[in-house]
N, C-alpha and C positions, 0 to 999 in steps of 0.2 A: 710769707716764700711768691713769689713771683713767675706768669705762666707766660713762655715766650711761643711764641707762632713763628716758622721761618715760611716763607713763601716766595715762585718769582724764581723757579726751579724748569727743568724741563729739559727735552732733548736742542741741539744744537751742531751747527758743523762745526768742526775745528776754523779758525777762524774766527769765532762768532762772537756773542756778546751774549749775554745776563745781565740782570740784577735783580738782587735774592734782597727781599726784605725780613726783617725781626721785630714783632710789635711784642712790645709785651705787658700785661697783664694784673694789678692785684697787689702793682705799689711801682714807683715810682724811678727807673733808670736811670736817674740822675748825675747820684756821686759816682754812678756805679759803671767800672773799666768793665769795659764789650769783646767776647772776642768772636769769633770764625773759627772755624773747623771743619775738620771732612777727614772722613771715614771710607774707602773700598774696599771693595766686596776682598776679605782674605790677609788685612794691612790693620797697624793700630789705627784709632783714633791721631792727625794730626791737624797744628797750627795753623792755622792761614793766617789769620788776620788780628789783631788788636785795634784798643782807640783808647785813649786819654779820656774821663767822665765832660768834658768840654771838647774835644771834638779836636784840643791844639795838637796831642801825638798820638801818632798809627805806628805800628811794628805791620814787620812780614815777613811769613816765609820766604827766604830766597827762589824760590820756584813759583811763585808770582809776582815778586818787585817788579815793575816795571807794565805789568797787566793787571791788577786788582787795587780797588781803592776802597779805605772803612770811609763810613762817614755814617753823620748820628741827628735826626733829631729832637732834642729832647724835651723840645714841645707839643709832641706826639709820641710822643716813650719809642722810638724806634732807628732800627741801626741797622746802615746797606753793607751790600758788599757790590758792585761790582766789576766785572768779569770780565773784565776784552782778551782774545788773543788769543782765543782757549783752544786749548789742547785735546787730545783725548786722555796722556794724562790725568787731567783735575775732573776727571770723571768721579762721580763720590753722594753722597748724601752727607749735603755742606748742613752746620747748624750754628747756632746761635750761642750764648753762655757767660752766664754774669762771672766777674772775677772776683773770688772771692782775697785770697790771699794767695802767695809764694811768689812760683815762678810766674810769667803769663803765657809764657808756651807749652806749661805743661797740660795737659787738661785735668788732673789733680788737682787743681787751685782754682776753678771754676765749680758754682756752687749750686748751680741753674742749668736746666738745660733745653730749648727744644725740643718734638721727635723731627728733625730736618724736610731741607725737601731735598731731595732728585737732582743730579745735574747730569746729562746724559753729554761727549761729545765726538760724535760720529767721526769719525775720517773721511 
């Protein structure tokens, strides 16, 4: 089992940027697809972005396409989420997760999760 720790969240004004990081420990993540999800109060956890094991393929929710960029550094066992042009509706706890099987866009397809980092975007 891998342990995931997210960081980089905070409070930012609308239009600003944040870069989230996720570091894994316990085993290498280099062979795994990875994903970022978010959960706002009173809402279900939703897919934000995903990345293939080597970074060649990336996937985004329509709501963040063109504003967010997922990337990874396998040598450091890390995954990143660069978030630009942030909007108040991006406010949520953001989680990174290790893909296991099934639909990449579905949270139930992920086996390991971090505890999340809070992102708050003020208007």
